[in-house]
KOLTORLUM-526901 format. One line per field, with one value per residue (C-alpha): residue in three letters; x, y, z. Coordinates in pm, 1 decimal. Example, Ala and Ser with C-alpha at 12.3 -4.5 7.8 and 13.67 -1.06 7.14 Angstrom:
! residues 2
resn [ala,ser];
x [1230.0,1367.0];
y [-450.0,-106.0];
z [780.0,714.0];
END
This chain:
! residues 335
resn [met,ser,met,leu,asp,leu,ala,ala,gln,asn,leu,phe,ser,pro,pro,ile,leu,phe,phe,ala,leu,gly,leu,leu,ala,ala,ala,val,arg,ser,asp,leu,val,leu,pro,glu,ser,val,ala,lys,gly,leu,ser,leu,tyr,leu,ile,met,ala,ile,gly,phe,lys,gly,gly,val,glu,met,ala,asp,gly,val,ser,gly,gln,val,gly,gly,ile,leu,ile,ala,gly,ile,val,leu,ser,ala,leu,met,pro,leu,ile,gly,tyr,his,leu,leu,gln,ala,thr,thr,lys,val,gly,arg,val,asp,ala,ala,ala,ile,ala,ala,his,tyr,gly,ser,ile,ser,ile,val,thr,phe,ile,ala,ala,asn,asp,ala,ile,asn,ala,leu,gln,met,asp,pro,gly,gly,tyr,met,ile,ala,val,ala,ala,ala,met,glu,ala,pro,ala,ile,leu,thr,gly,leu,ile,leu,ala,gly,arg,val,arg,gln,gly,glu,pro,thr,pro,ala,ala,leu,ser,ser,ala,ala,ala,pro,asn,pro,pro,lys,gly,thr,ile,leu,his,asp,ser,leu,thr,asn,gly,ser,ile,leu,leu,leu,ile,gly,ala,phe,ala,ile,gly,trp,val,ala,gly,pro,arg,gly,met,glu,pro,leu,glu,pro,phe,phe,val,asp,ile,phe,arg,gly,val,leu,cys,leu,phe,leu,leu,asp,met,gly,leu,thr,ala,gly,arg,gly,leu,leu,ser,gln,tyr,lys,val,leu,asn,pro,ala,leu,ile,gly,phe,gly,val,tyr,met,pro,leu,ile,gly,ala,ser,ile,gly,leu,ala,phe,ala,tyr,leu,leu,gly,leu,ser,val,ala,asp,gly,ala,leu,leu,met,thr,leu,ala,ala,ser,ala,ser,tyr,ile,ala,val,pro,ala,ala,met,lys,leu,ala,leu,pro,glu,ala,arg,pro,ala,leu,ser,leu,thr,leu,ser,leu,gly,val,thr,phe,pro,phe,asn,leu,leu,ala,gly,ile,pro,leu,tyr,ala,ala,val,ala,gly,trp,ala,leu,gly];
x [-178.3,-453.1,-542.5,-915.0,-718.9,-542.0,-823.3,-990.4,-675.8,-655.6,-1029.5,-1108.8,-756.1,-906.0,-691.2,-936.3,-1241.9,-1193.3,-1190.0,-1527.2,-1658.3,-1607.4,-1746.8,-2053.0,-2139.4,-2033.2,-2326.3,-2557.4,-2488.5,-2338.2,-2178.8,-1923.7,-1586.4,-1231.0,-1083.2,-878.4,-594.9,-623.4,-639.4,-337.7,-118.4,-211.2,-117.3,233.3,287.4,217.0,475.3,733.8,723.2,709.5,993.3,1176.0,1178.7,1269.0,1588.8,1650.1,1652.7,1889.3,2110.0,2196.2,2315.7,2231.5,2244.4,2320.7,1976.8,1839.2,1968.3,1738.2,1412.0,1528.6,1528.0,1225.2,1030.5,1096.7,1014.5,664.8,623.0,679.7,490.8,127.8,13.1,51.5,-115.2,-363.8,-430.1,-434.6,-727.2,-930.4,-910.9,-1001.8,-1256.1,-1436.8,-1617.6,-1391.4,-1195.5,-843.5,-781.0,-966.0,-768.3,-434.1,-537.9,-639.2,-359.5,-92.4,-301.6,-236.1,126.0,245.3,135.2,-86.1,143.1,-181.9,-189.5,187.7,147.1,-138.0,-0.2,344.6,114.1,-63.2,245.5,421.6,109.8,132.4,490.8,685.6,1004.5,954.6,1301.6,1318.6,1423.6,1090.0,1037.4,1300.7,1118.9,774.4,934.6,1114.1,780.4,612.9,812.7,799.4,459.1,414.1,662.4,484.0,159.8,321.7,444.0,67.7,-101.7,147.6,13.2,-301.8,-268.7,-78.0,-459.0,-774.4,-824.7,-1185.5,-1391.6,-1232.1,-895.4,-1018.2,-1178.8,-828.5,-586.2,-567.5,-405.4,-44.4,75.4,283.0,634.1,758.3,1006.7,737.2,499.9,794.3,950.7,646.8,572.1,929.2,894.5,516.0,508.6,418.1,722.6,995.3,901.9,906.1,1255.3,1373.4,1254.4,1420.5,1747.8,1695.2,1602.7,1914.2,2139.9,2041.0,2056.1,1889.2,2021.5,1843.3,1515.0,1531.9,1445.6,1206.1,1035.2,726.9,666.4,714.6,635.0,392.6,101.3,132.2,-120.5,-404.0,-259.4,-320.7,-646.0,-778.2,-643.8,-838.6,-1116.9,-1124.6,-976.7,-1339.4,-1507.3,-1350.3,-1376.7,-1757.0,-1880.8,-1649.4,-1845.2,-2157.0,-2107.0,-1938.1,-2079.1,-2272.0,-1953.2,-1857.2,-1992.0,-1954.0,-1678.9,-1489.5,-1558.6,-1448.9,-1110.4,-1065.6,-1066.4,-898.1,-658.9,-463.4,-470.2,-282.5,-32.3,15.8,20.7,351.9,491.1,473.0,686.1,964.9,952.9,1047.7,1307.2,1423.0,1425.2,1274.2,1135.4,769.1,715.8,919.6,724.5,402.2,474.7,610.1,295.3,80.7,274.9,196.0,-128.4,-191.5,-298.0,-212.9,-471.1,-215.7,77.6,-34.0,-372.5,-158.9,97.5,-210.7,-423.2,-108.0,-28.3,-366.7,-636.8,-899.3,-922.7,-1222.2,-995.6,-1364.7,-1351.9,-994.5,-990.1,-1357.5,-1168.6,-837.9,-987.5,-1323.4,-1300.1,-898.3,-799.3,-1120.7,-1035.1,-683.7,-723.5,-1054.3,-939.8,-630.3,-378.8,-439.7,-475.0,-142.8,15.5,-107.3,-14.8,340.2,350.1,251.8,479.9,758.2,783.4];
y [1950.7,1844.7,1456.6,1568.6,1645.7,1358.8,1147.2,1315.9,1296.1,924.5,881.2,1020.1,896.8,656.5,340.8,367.7,445.2,156.7,-38.8,58.0,29.3,-312.0,-339.1,-174.1,-435.0,-722.4,-546.7,-550.8,-881.4,-732.1,-1008.5,-839.7,-1052.9,-1064.0,-1372.3,-1547.7,-1552.2,-1190.8,-1101.1,-1323.2,-1199.1,-833.4,-945.8,-1087.0,-760.8,-521.9,-733.3,-777.5,-393.5,-237.4,-473.9,-378.1,-1.1,-32.2,-257.9,39.1,317.7,93.3,49.6,435.4,349.6,196.8,332.4,198.3,283.9,-31.2,-313.0,-137.5,-143.6,-460.1,-588.5,-349.7,-513.8,-874.5,-796.8,-624.9,-906.3,-1155.2,-958.5,-879.9,-1199.6,-1261.0,-942.5,-1042.6,-1351.6,-1234.7,-944.7,-1198.7,-1454.3,-1166.8,-1011.0,-1260.1,-1601.5,-1762.7,-2085.0,-2064.3,-2270.8,-1969.1,-1732.9,-1877.6,-1868.1,-1509.9,-1398.4,-1502.0,-1335.1,-1004.4,-991.9,-1059.7,-835.6,-736.1,-639.8,-536.5,-282.5,-179.4,-140.0,103.8,261.5,322.1,483.2,690.0,816.0,855.9,1116.5,1286.6,1379.9,1192.7,993.5,690.8,506.5,184.1,-45.8,-71.8,-314.9,-554.5,-470.4,-587.2,-917.9,-952.5,-899.0,-1236.0,-1551.2,-1420.1,-1405.5,-1758.9,-1845.5,-1719.7,-1889.3,-2218.3,-2180.6,-2020.7,-2337.0,-2588.7,-2371.7,-2499.0,-2824.7,-2838.0,-2749.8,-2951.6,-3077.4,-2881.0,-3145.1,-2992.1,-3120.5,-3423.0,-3498.0,-3466.8,-3602.4,-3877.4,-3711.3,-3601.3,-3294.2,-3175.9,-3098.8,-2784.9,-2716.7,-2861.0,-2514.2,-2270.7,-2408.7,-2370.6,-1994.3,-1870.3,-1967.2,-1846.8,-1726.5,-1368.6,-1353.0,-1517.5,-1279.3,-954.1,-1069.3,-1165.4,-822.9,-634.7,-811.0,-757.1,-381.0,-325.4,-519.9,-336.5,53.8,356.2,253.2,-86.3,92.9,366.1,84.3,-51.5,278.2,262.9,-89.2,-51.1,292.8,440.3,197.3,97.1,308.1,176.1,-179.1,-94.7,38.1,-244.8,-500.7,-317.3,-321.6,-696.3,-686.2,-480.9,-750.5,-1013.2,-828.4,-765.5,-1109.3,-1252.4,-1037.6,-1147.2,-1530.0,-1521.0,-1259.8,-1503.3,-1570.6,-1230.3,-1094.8,-725.3,-828.6,-970.1,-699.2,-478.5,-647.7,-593.2,-235.3,-188.2,-408.7,-209.2,58.1,-67.6,-265.4,109.6,274.0,30.4,99.1,448.4,397.8,232.1,488.9,731.9,554.0,500.6,833.8,746.5,978.1,1082.2,858.0,539.7,633.1,608.3,258.6,123.3,192.9,56.1,-259.5,-290.5,-222.4,-438.6,-866.4,-1128.5,-1323.3,-1522.3,-1617.8,-1688.4,-1880.9,-2070.8,-2178.7,-2214.5,-2449.1,-2675.1,-2560.1,-2546.9,-2757.0,-2764.7,-2381.7,-2209.7,-2037.7,-1830.8,-1670.5,-1543.5,-1478.6,-1267.5,-1092.1,-1017.5,-946.3,-834.9,-617.7,-556.6,-485.1,-197.9,-36.7,21.8,115.6,339.7,542.6,327.2,496.1,840.8,813.1,666.5,913.5,1206.6,1119.3,1008.3,1343.5,1499.3,1256.0,1236.1,1573.2];
z [-107.2,133.1,203.4,24.4,-261.9,-260.3,-193.0,-445.7,-718.7,-638.4,-681.5,-972.5,-1179.2,-1481.3,-1291.6,-954.0,-1147.6,-1409.5,-1132.5,-1000.0,-1318.3,-1260.7,-926.0,-1083.2,-1344.3,-1080.6,-885.9,-1155.0,-1284.9,-1583.3,-1871.9,-1887.3,-1835.7,-1930.4,-2057.1,-1781.7,-2026.5,-2116.6,-1769.7,-1638.6,-1931.1,-1857.4,-1438.4,-1603.5,-1742.6,-1490.3,-1239.2,-1524.9,-1582.0,-1216.9,-1172.4,-1468.6,-1403.8,-1040.5,-1126.2,-1379.0,-1082.4,-890.7,-1172.9,-1046.0,-715.5,-408.1,-57.7,260.4,388.3,144.1,331.9,724.6,456.7,318.2,739.7,797.9,524.3,663.4,1022.8,936.7,729.7,985.2,1251.8,1104.1,1095.4,1441.3,1558.1,1289.2,1468.2,1792.1,1665.1,1500.9,1830.6,2043.6,1785.5,1608.8,1639.6,1387.6,1491.1,1498.7,1214.8,967.0,1196.5,1126.7,748.9,762.9,940.5,730.7,436.7,626.8,644.8,255.4,1.2,-292.9,-550.0,-728.4,-472.2,-478.0,-831.5,-816.6,-439.8,-697.8,-982.8,-746.1,-638.3,-948.6,-1081.8,-744.6,-879.2,-574.9,-678.7,-473.7,-503.1,-696.6,-424.2,-252.6,-569.5,-336.2,-66.9,-197.9,-289.9,54.4,269.2,107.2,211.0,601.5,624.7,504.2,773.4,1048.9,919.0,915.4,1278.0,1332.2,1161.1,1391.0,1713.3,1570.1,1528.6,1870.6,2043.8,2044.4,1681.6,1507.5,1301.3,978.3,1106.9,1197.5,907.3,756.0,978.1,775.1,505.0,574.9,626.3,328.3,424.4,518.5,273.0,-14.3,107.0,114.8,-222.0,-373.6,-213.3,-324.4,-652.9,-701.7,-1061.7,-905.5,-692.5,-962.8,-1246.8,-990.3,-908.0,-1243.5,-1405.0,-1120.2,-1177.2,-1529.3,-1564.1,-1316.2,-1511.0,-1830.3,-1691.9,-1826.1,-2155.3,-2182.5,-2054.9,-2368.8,-2659.9,-2452.2,-2290.9,-2519.1,-2368.5,-2001.1,-1973.8,-2235.5,-2201.9,-1845.1,-1761.8,-1996.9,-1928.0,-1568.0,-1618.8,-1801.8,-1550.3,-1258.5,-1435.3,-1392.2,-1054.1,-1042.6,-1167.1,-972.6,-604.8,-705.5,-765.4,-507.0,-319.8,-449.4,-424.0,-64.4,107.9,387.7,493.8,629.5,923.6,1052.0,1313.8,984.7,771.5,1031.6,1036.6,690.4,715.2,1062.1,1066.1,664.5,934.7,1188.5,918.6,815.1,1114.5,1219.0,890.7,950.3,1243.3,1093.1,765.9,1053.8,1260.9,912.3,764.1,453.8,161.1,191.1,-140.0,13.0,339.1,159.9,-60.0,291.0,439.3,164.9,150.0,516.2,512.3,198.5,222.6,-6.5,-255.7,-474.4,-290.3,45.4,-86.2,-279.0,60.7,291.1,57.0,134.2,506.4,638.2,405.2,639.3,643.8,447.9,143.9,84.1,444.8,343.6,-17.4,60.2,330.8,172.2,-207.2,-132.7,123.5,195.3,-133.2,-251.8,71.4,13.7,-356.7,-286.5,14.6,169.1,-94.1,-48.5,315.0,354.5,94.4,299.2,645.4,504.5,403.3,705.2,900.1,680.3,489.3];
END
């Protein structure tokens, strides 16, 4: 299948079309909205389903390759914020505080992007390993640790006006930041559902298949509709904080991450499906766990800047163009 065919199949899949519908609804300022409680429930379902299914697949056996992939994911997560920080300093005019906060977002992962990529790869009749769920979970915390290191470097430099205005407020203990990050509800549910699926195995999946398999894509469509609305309205309300250099960063940074992910996948001898997922994880940007951590670690940073970039630029880019590109390149390099 050519790259064009892959792109067309992904772009015209119902989940992506519903995301585009959400963007359109936001652009025309429609009053379409999903209640917050419904959107949260959909998110919890998707995370639980993908974690449980991954655990069930892991119950069939664990290869020695898994440890290497987990280590690769941790290294990627810790490395990407450093690359992002220096690129932001070299190519944009954002201050060091905002650069540190933005960079941390680009080391961690977007679980929704991972779910969309996993769904797209399954639709392409590839077979990703269930252990990739564990890799996704392992890639949350290292980026936050790197973000804390960057935050420390920023505070050791010349203080910014924003930093001076917040100097009176004591910095929260690092243990508190890490605890809040590692016990983030999404990550805790993902790991817990993965463990339950691993224990339950295929036999445990049988009675739950209508819930975890049959309705999964329908729920994903509804959730991505809401994500389209959120991304579109975020862009409309916060577009002034973005400039061409920052928008460019939101596009080329995922490509850099995917390229490094591909190199790791090649060295580890991953399959096409697993390589495409590792590339997607390295290319994604967090907009759930890291914003909460950075709010504690760098309260003087502008969250609107980080969130608008990760959710309003990088997330749509990955969903609409990145995922089919990563799958096609993985097929060429790893096939």
